[in-house]
C-alpha positions as CSV (number, residue, x, y, z in Angstrom):
1,M,152.9,94.1,79.6
2,I,149.6,92.0,79.7
3,H,149.7,88.6,78.0
4,L,146.6,86.7,77.0
5,N,148.0,83.2,76.6
6,I,145.4,81.8,79.0
7,G,143.7,79.2,76.9
8,P,145.7,76.2,78.3
9,I,145.2,77.4,81.9
10,I,141.4,77.7,81.3
11,R,141.2,74.2,79.8
12,K,143.3,72.7,82.6
13,E,141.2,74.4,85.2
14,F,137.9,73.1,83.6
15,R,139.4,69.6,83.5
16,Q,140.4,69.9,87.2
17,I,136.9,71.1,88.1
18,R,135.3,68.2,86.2
19,R,137.5,65.7,88.0
20,D,136.9,67.2,91.4
21,R,133.3,66.4,92.2
22,R,133.5,68.3,95.5
23,A,134.4,71.5,93.7
24,L,131.7,70.9,91.1
25,G,129.1,70.3,93.8
26,I,130.1,73.5,95.6
27,L,129.8,75.5,92.4
28,I,126.6,74.1,91.0
29,F,124.5,72.2,93.5
30,L,125.3,73.9,96.8
31,P,123.8,77.3,95.8
32,A,120.4,75.7,94.8
33,F,120.5,73.5,97.9
34,M,121.2,76.4,100.2
35,L,118.5,78.5,98.6
36,V,115.9,75.8,99.2
37,M,117.0,75.0,102.7
38,V,117.5,78.5,104.0
39,G,114.7,80.0,102.1
40,Y,112.2,77.7,103.7
41,A,113.8,77.4,107.1
42,L,114.7,81.1,107.7
43,N,111.3,82.7,107.9
44,F,110.3,85.8,109.9
45,D,106.6,85.6,109.2
46,V,104.8,85.2,112.6
47,K,101.4,83.7,112.1
48,H,99.0,81.3,113.8
49,L,100.2,81.9,117.3
50,A,98.7,79.6,119.8
51,V,96.3,81.4,122.2
52,A,95.0,80.4,125.6
53,V,92.0,82.2,127.1
54,Y,90.8,82.3,130.7
55,D,87.4,83.9,130.6
56,E,86.1,84.7,134.1
57,D,83.2,86.8,132.7
58,K,81.7,84.1,130.5
59,S,79.4,86.7,128.8
60,S,78.5,87.3,125.2
61,T,80.7,90.5,125.3
62,S,83.8,88.6,126.5
63,R,83.2,85.9,123.8
64,D,82.8,88.7,121.2
65,F,86.1,90.1,122.4
66,V,87.9,86.7,122.1
67,A,86.4,86.2,118.6
68,G,87.8,89.6,117.6
69,M,91.2,88.7,118.7
70,V,91.4,85.3,116.9
71,Q,89.6,86.1,113.7
72,S,92.8,86.9,111.9
73,E,95.5,84.5,110.7
74,Y,97.8,85.7,113.4
75,F,96.1,84.0,116.4
76,D,94.6,80.6,116.8
77,L,92.5,79.8,119.8
78,R,93.9,76.5,121.1
79,Y,93.0,76.4,124.8
80,A,90.0,77.7,126.8
81,V,91.2,77.1,130.4
82,K,89.1,76.9,133.5
83,S,91.6,78.5,135.9
84,K,94.4,80.9,135.8
85,Q,96.8,78.3,137.1
86,E,96.4,76.3,133.9
87,I,98.0,79.0,131.9
88,D,101.5,78.8,133.4
89,P,102.2,75.2,132.2
90,L,101.0,76.1,128.7
91,L,103.4,79.0,128.4
92,E,106.3,77.0,130.1
93,N,105.9,74.1,127.7
94,G,105.6,76.3,124.6
95,D,102.0,75.0,123.9
96,A,100.7,78.6,124.0
97,T,102.5,81.8,123.0
98,V,99.8,84.3,124.1
99,A,97.2,84.1,127.0
100,F,94.3,86.4,127.7
101,V,92.8,86.7,131.2
102,I,89.4,88.3,131.0
103,P,88.1,89.6,134.4
104,N,84.6,88.8,135.7
105,D,83.5,92.4,135.5
106,F,84.6,92.8,131.8
107,S,81.1,93.2,130.3
108,R,79.7,95.3,133.1
109,L,82.5,97.8,132.8
110,L,82.2,98.0,129.1
111,L,78.4,98.4,129.1
112,S,78.7,101.2,131.7
113,G,81.3,103.0,129.5
114,K,84.2,102.4,131.9
115,E,87.6,101.0,131.2
116,A,88.0,97.2,131.3
117,R,91.5,95.8,131.9
118,V,92.4,92.5,130.2
119,Q,95.7,90.8,131.2
120,V,97.8,89.6,128.3
121,L,100.6,87.1,129.0
122,I,103.2,86.6,126.2
123,D,106.0,84.1,126.0
124,G,109.1,86.3,125.8
125,S,111.7,83.5,125.4
126,N,111.8,84.4,121.7
127,S,112.1,88.1,121.7
128,N,111.3,88.6,118.0
129,T,108.1,86.5,118.2
130,A,107.1,88.2,121.5
131,S,107.5,91.7,120.1
132,I,105.6,90.9,117.0
133,A,102.8,89.2,119.0
134,Q,102.7,92.2,121.3
135,G,102.2,94.4,118.3
136,Y,99.4,92.2,116.9
137,V,97.6,92.2,120.3
138,A,97.9,96.0,120.6
139,L,96.4,96.5,117.1
140,A,93.6,94.0,117.6
141,V,92.6,95.5,121.0
142,Q,92.7,99.0,119.5
143,D,90.3,98.0,116.7
144,Y,88.0,96.3,119.2
145,S,88.1,99.3,121.5
146,N,87.2,101.7,118.6
147,K,84.3,99.5,117.7
148,I,83.0,99.4,121.3
149,L,83.4,103.2,121.6
150,V,81.4,103.8,118.4
151,Q,78.6,101.4,119.5
152,W,78.4,103.1,122.9
153,L,78.1,106.6,121.5
154,E,75.5,105.5,118.8
155,K,73.3,104.1,121.5
156,R,73.2,107.5,123.1
157,G,72.4,109.2,119.8
158,K,75.9,110.5,119.2
159,H,78.2,110.0,116.2
160,L,82.0,109.7,116.5
161,E,84.4,110.4,113.7
162,L,88.0,109.4,114.5
163,P,90.2,112.4,114.1
164,I,92.9,110.5,112.2
165,T,92.6,107.5,109.9
166,I,95.5,105.9,108.1
167,E,95.5,104.2,104.7
168,P,98.7,102.2,104.6
169,K,100.0,101.1,101.3
170,L,103.0,98.8,101.2
171,W,105.4,99.2,98.3
172,Y,107.7,96.5,96.9
173,N,106.5,93.7,99.3
174,P,102.7,94.3,99.9
175,D,102.2,90.8,101.4
176,L,105.1,91.3,103.8
177,K,106.5,87.9,102.9
178,S,109.9,87.2,104.4
179,A,111.0,85.4,101.3
180,K,110.7,88.6,99.3
181,Y,113.3,90.1,101.6
182,L,115.5,87.1,102.3
183,I,115.9,85.6,98.9
184,P,117.9,88.6,97.4
185,G,120.0,88.5,100.6
186,L,120.6,84.8,100.2
187,F,121.7,85.6,96.6
188,G,124.7,87.5,97.8
189,L,125.5,85.2,100.7
190,I,125.5,82.1,98.6
191,L,127.6,83.6,95.8
192,M,130.2,84.9,98.1
193,I,130.6,81.6,99.9
194,V,130.7,79.6,96.6
195,T,133.2,81.9,94.8
196,V,135.6,82.4,97.7
197,I,135.7,78.7,98.8
198,S,136.1,77.3,95.3
199,T,138.9,79.6,94.1
200,S,140.7,79.6,97.5
201,L,141.5,75.9,96.8
202,S,142.8,76.5,93.3
203,I,146.5,77.6,93.8
204,V,146.8,75.7,97.1
205,R,146.0,72.6,95.1
206,E,148.9,73.4,92.8
207,K,151.2,73.7,95.9
208,E,150.0,70.4,97.4
209,Q,150.3,68.5,94.1
210,G,153.7,69.8,93.4
211,T,152.7,71.5,90.1
212,M,153.5,74.9,91.4
213,E,157.1,74.4,90.3
214,Q,155.9,73.8,86.7
215,L,154.1,77.1,86.8
216,K,157.2,78.9,88.0
217,T,159.3,77.5,85.1
218,S,156.5,78.1,82.5
219,P,156.5,81.3,80.3
220,L,153.2,82.3,81.9
221,W,152.9,85.6,83.7
222,S,151.1,85.9,87.0
223,N,148.2,87.9,85.4
224,E,147.7,85.0,82.9
225,I,147.6,82.5,85.7
226,I,145.1,84.6,87.7
227,L,142.8,85.1,84.6
228,G,143.1,81.5,83.5
229,K,142.2,80.2,87.0
230,T,139.4,82.7,87.6
231,I,137.5,82.7,84.3
232,P,136.3,79.1,84.6
233,Y,135.0,79.8,88.1
234,L,133.4,83.0,87.0
235,L,131.5,81.3,84.2
236,I,130.3,78.5,86.4
237,S,129.4,81.0,89.1
238,I,127.3,83.0,86.6
239,I,125.5,79.7,85.8
240,A,125.0,79.2,89.6
241,A,123.6,82.7,89.9
242,T,121.1,82.0,87.1
243,I,120.0,78.8,88.9
244,I,119.5,80.8,92.1
245,M,117.3,83.3,90.3
246,I,115.2,80.6,88.6
247,F,114.7,78.7,91.8
248,G,113.8,81.9,93.6
249,W,111.2,82.6,91.0
250,L,109.7,79.1,90.9
251,L,109.7,78.3,94.6
252,F,109.3,81.7,96.3
253,D,107.7,83.9,93.5
254,V,110.6,86.4,93.7
255,S,110.6,87.9,90.2
256,I,113.0,90.5,88.9
257,K,111.3,93.9,88.7
258,G,114.3,95.9,87.2
259,S,116.9,95.5,84.5
260,I,118.3,92.0,84.1
261,P,121.5,93.2,82.2
262,L,122.1,95.6,85.1
263,L,121.6,92.8,87.6
264,Y,124.1,90.6,85.8
265,G,126.6,93.5,85.6
266,A,126.4,93.7,89.4
267,I,126.7,89.9,89.7
268,I,129.8,89.8,87.6
269,L,131.5,92.6,89.6
270,F,130.6,90.9,92.8
271,L,131.8,87.5,91.6
272,I,135.1,89.0,90.4
273,G,135.7,90.5,93.8
274,G,134.8,87.2,95.5
275,L,137.2,85.3,93.1
276,G,139.9,87.8,93.9
277,Q,139.4,87.3,97.6
278,G,139.6,83.5,97.1
279,M,142.8,83.8,95.0
280,L,144.3,86.0,97.7
281,I,143.5,83.3,100.4
282,S,144.9,80.7,98.0
283,N,148.2,82.6,97.8
284,I,148.5,82.9,101.5
285,A,147.5,79.4,102.6
286,Q,149.7,76.4,102.3
287,T,147.1,73.6,102.6
288,Q,143.6,73.2,101.3
289,Q,142.3,72.7,104.9
290,V,143.7,76.1,105.9
291,A,142.4,77.7,102.8
292,F,138.9,76.3,103.4
293,I,138.8,77.5,107.0
294,M,140.1,81.0,106.0
295,S,137.5,81.1,103.2
296,V,134.6,80.2,105.5
297,F,135.5,82.7,108.2
298,S,136.2,85.6,105.7
299,S,133.1,85.0,103.6
300,L,130.3,83.2,105.5
301,L,130.4,85.0,108.9
302,P,130.9,88.6,107.6
303,S,128.3,88.2,104.8
304,F,125.7,86.7,107.2
305,L,126.2,89.0,110.2
306,L,127.5,92.3,108.8
307,S,125.9,92.7,105.4
308,G,122.3,93.6,106.4
309,F,121.1,90.2,105.2
310,V,119.3,89.5,108.5
311,F,120.3,92.1,111.0
312,P,119.9,95.8,110.3
313,I,123.2,97.5,110.2
314,S,121.8,100.8,111.7
315,S,121.1,99.0,115.0
316,M,124.6,97.7,115.4
317,P,127.4,99.3,117.5
318,W,129.3,102.0,115.5
319,V,132.4,99.7,115.5
320,L,130.6,97.0,113.7
321,Q,129.0,99.5,111.4
322,A,132.4,100.7,110.4
323,I,133.7,97.2,109.8
324,S,130.6,96.4,107.6
325,N,131.9,99.0,105.1
326,V,134.6,96.6,103.9
327,I,132.1,93.7,103.4
328,P,131.2,93.6,99.7
329,A,128.0,91.7,100.3
330,K,126.6,94.7,102.1
331,F,126.8,96.8,99.0
332,F,125.8,94.0,96.7
333,L,122.6,93.4,98.7
334,V,121.6,97.1,98.2
335,V,122.0,96.6,94.5
336,V,120.2,93.3,94.3
337,R,117.3,94.3,96.4
338,S,116.9,97.6,94.5
339,I,116.8,95.8,91.2
340,I,114.8,92.7,92.1
341,L,112.3,94.2,94.6
342,K,112.1,97.9,93.6
343,G,112.9,97.8,89.9
344,V,115.0,101.0,90.1
345,G,117.9,101.9,87.9
346,L,121.6,102.7,88.3
347,P,121.1,106.3,89.7
348,A,119.7,104.7,92.9
349,F,122.8,102.7,93.7
350,W,125.7,103.9,91.6
351,E,127.8,104.3,94.7
352,Q,127.5,100.6,95.5
353,F,128.6,99.8,91.9
354,I,131.7,101.9,92.4
355,Y,132.5,100.1,95.6
356,L,132.1,96.6,94.0
357,F,134.4,97.7,91.2
358,L,137.0,98.9,93.6
359,F,136.8,95.8,95.7
360,A,137.2,93.6,92.6
361,L,140.1,95.7,91.3
362,I,141.9,95.7,94.7
363,T,141.6,91.9,95.4
364,I,142.5,90.9,91.9
365,G,145.5,93.3,91.9
366,I,146.8,92.1,95.3
367,S,146.4,88.5,94.3
368,T,148.4,89.1,91.1
369,I,151.2,90.9,92.9
370,R,151.5,88.1,95.6
371,L,151.4,85.4,92.9
372,Q,154.1,87.2,91.0
373,R,156.3,87.2,94.1
374,E,155.5,83.5,94.6
375,L,156.5,82.6,91.1
376,S,159.7,84.7,91.2
377,R,161.1,82.8,94.3
């Protein structure tokens, strides 16, 4: 039989949250703070790479080549060195990321229609930046080579049409801004951390303060206690989610393309699952310190590493891919990114909705059963 005499528990929990400034800070201010800090600090956009050039040819052709390389926002010409030996210290100290070494026969080979080789040195200490820089260099050199080939043929009265041309059109994030991809991911990461940590301290607090015995002798059922303790955190977490969305729109121009009610439905399911996980930890732990550590390790690390927030799951070993299937943030991120970035509806992610529902049902159910055992002792 399900009782709904949860009003006193809800009022008591709200008073406890109001008195505990740490819990209130975690619920309200931590999400906005994490969004601002991580949103600005974690950025995969690679632009304005420092470039060093050693031009042995010193011709108008070599200068035109360098101008073609650095005319975009991806490269900045910082150093024009006079010897090849000056390049090594620049790369070693991190002053330059890319260095071009242009041979002394560069213009002569190009004007005669032959292949000219340019040495490109890239700092590979940061593999992500190095791979992106290598791609930028390859595209820039290809564009310049096509231009030289066309000019060379036109001088000889010939006309060249490239056999294949591409017309790329980027959907959902045409400017390729990292924030457009990261902010929805931060959404799930922050909410999971906040809900699990805040609720994991709830029942443990009753144990440490000695009020658990009062709950055992009260006429309240375990489901009433669970509901009474989770509803306040659920309401405050919804407010925190709204704050995250507002800050994401104001600071990073991440607007919601799809259905807002559907987004809130996913948020509520995700929050209930996180609250159930926190309650389960609270039932197991005996002290708030242990509960906090368990919460961090069960919410922060899996949500950051195995949810697809930063690292693509498809590139992970199969063991980690299998483990990721029990991480609710993985499925929540699919829903959030689909709604916020793509503006699609429920048919595109109904399976993720079912998983979030099952996760919430299982965690709340197990927490209720364990609390019932605790109260019956």
